[in-house]
N, C-alpha and C positions, 0 to 999 in steps of 0.2 A: 330713327329716321326711316320713312318709307320712300322708296324710289319707284318712279313710273317712268317707262321709256318704251321704245320701238325696238323690235327684235328683227333680225334678218329671217327670211323664210327658210334658209338652209342652215340656221344655227344648230350647232351640236348639242344636243340635249341629253342628260344623264339622269338615272334613278339615284335616289340616296343611298350612299355606300352602306353595305351591311355591317353591323356592329361586330366586334370581336367577340368570339365565344370560346369558352374552354381555356386551354392553356395559351398564354400570350406568346405570340410569336416576336421574332426580332423585326426591327424596322418600324417605321412610322405607319399610322393607320392610313387605310385607303381614303382618297380624296374624292373619288368619283365612283359611281355605281355602274350598273350596266347600261349600255347605250339605249336610248328611247328613240321613237320616231321623230324625225325633224318636223317642224311646223308645216312645211310643204307636203311632206309624206302624210302626215296626219290629216290635212285638209282633203287629200284625195283618198283617203281611207274609207271605203264605204261601210266598214264595220262600225264606225263612230259617226252617228248621225248628226246634222246640223241642228242646232238649237236656235230658236227665234226670240228676238228681244225687241220690245218697243221702248224706244228711248228718244229723248230730246237732246240733239247735239248742235252746237253753234246756232242755237235759236230755231231749229227746225226738228219736227217730229220725224223720226226714221224708223224703218223696220229692217233690223239687222239679222243676218244669220251668222252664227259663231260655233266655235268648238273651243274647249278649254282642257288644259291639263296642268299638273304641278310637277315641276321638274327642276333640275339644276342646269344653269348655264355657266359652266365653270370658269371659262377663260375670262369673261367681263365681270362676272358677279361672285366668283369664288364658290363657297359651300353654301351660299343662301338658298333656300327653296323658294322657287318663284311660281306664282300663278300666271300662267300664259294663256292669252285670249287670241285666237285666230279669227279675224273677221273676214267674211267674204265681200269683196267689192264688186258690185254689179256693173258699174260704169268704168270705162277706161280700160287700159291694159295692164294695170298692176294686178289684178286677179284677187289679191288677198293682202291684208295688213296684219301684223303680229305685234302684240302689245304685252308688256309684262309688268307685274308688281312684285316688289321684294317682300310683300305682306302675302303669305299664301292664303290667308283668310279673307282677303278683300274681295267684295262682290264684283261681277263683271260690270255692273252699272257705274259703280264707284271708280273702277279702273278707267273706264272710258270717259267718264265726266272729268276725272282728275287729268287725264292726258289732253282732252280738249281745252281745258283751261290754260294749258301752257301757251296757247296761241297769243293770249293777250300779253304774255311775258315776251314772246318773240317780237311782237309789234312794238313794245316798248324799247327793246334794244335796238330796233331799227330806227325809231324816232330819236333816241339819244345819239345815234351815229350820223344820221342824216340831217337832222334838223339842229342839233346842238353841238355838233362838231366832236362828240366823243371819239371817233375813230381818227380824227386829225391831231390828236395831241402828240407833241414831240417829246413828252416826258421820258427820261431814261432811268433816273435814280429811283430807288425804292420809295423814298418819301413822297417824291413828285407823283407817282403812279398811285399810291394809296390816297393821295389828297384829290387827284382829278376825278377818279371815278365817283366818290361820294358827292363831290361839288356838282358835277353834271347831274347826278340823281337828285340831288336836293333842288336844283333849279327846275328840273322836270316836275317834281311833285308840288313845288310852290306855284308854277304856272297852272297846273291842273286845279289845284285847290282854290287858287285866286279866281279862275275862270268859273269854277262851279259855284263859288259863294258870292262873287261880286258881279262878274261880267255877264254870265248867262241869265240870271234872274231879271236884269235890267233890259234885256233885249239888245244889248250893245255888242253882242258877239258878231264878228265879221265872217259870215259864212256865205261864200259866193254860190250862186245858182248856176249849175252847169246844165245845159240842155241835154247832154249825153248821160247825165247821172241823176235822173229826176227820182230814182228809187232810193236815194240816199235818206236815211233816217237818223244816223248819229252824228256825233262831232268828232272829227279827228284832231289829232295834235297839231296838224298843220293849221287848222282853224284857229285853235287856241294860241298858237304863236303868232298868227296873223292878228288875231284881236289884241294881243298884248303889244305888239308893235305900234298899232295904231293908237291904242288908248293910253299907253304909258310913255309914249314919245314926249308929251309936253311936261312930264314929271322932272322936276329940277332935284337930282339926288343930292346936290349941295345945300338944299334948304335946311336950316337948323331944326326944322320940325321933324326931319327925318333922323334925328340923332338917336343912336341905339337906346339911349336911357329913356327915350319917350315911345318905345315900341308899343307899350300897352295902350297909350292914350293918343298917339299920333295918328291922324288920318287926314286925307286930302280929298277935294273933289276936283276931278280934272276939269280944265276949262274947255268944255265941249258944249254943243247945243244941248238945252235941257232934256230934249227928249232922248238923248243918247249919253247922259252923264253916268258914270259909274263910280262908286265909293272904292277908294284903294286904301288899304291899311299898310302901314310901313312894316 
């Protein structure tokens, strides 16, 4: 398993510990090698020049300046060798960001793309908590906790798939027009949930046609105006 993450600029980095040679000594082998410059020090080291990378992140073409090294970050990652990327940040007060991969052979582009893809996961967690009540669960027992998380995740997945397959193609999506958000191009989970609340409200879940035995063949057409009808599969 490859782990991608962010690192503190003042993280303590070390080299690979030297292998034992000659007569074996008592005691365990060394876990750390000699200290290496911290990411912040490496960023300000004129002896190591900045490299330039053209990359597309978050849907935008960017020109990044970066430095890289391979080292150990022992306290969080143990004896794993890490590829560490130091990215110069031109805007704001941060100055630089540091990323790492537990695969030392991974390219800089793959590391930055992989870390950028984490944003969609964070958005999913936010939607689960704020829109589906995942953070409000009062579960305390192990079984309750292990059932709540998958159930909320299944509901989220089913709503997204239902919207993509049935609601969006029929133009039945309920997407409000905000005068202050005219540059919006995508669909948020709030839009999906709003559409489901409006279109699925007339559905009678006690209707015999929604019996689990008929899942493969059961379908209903909601009692909506013809121009806004959407087919829903049980």
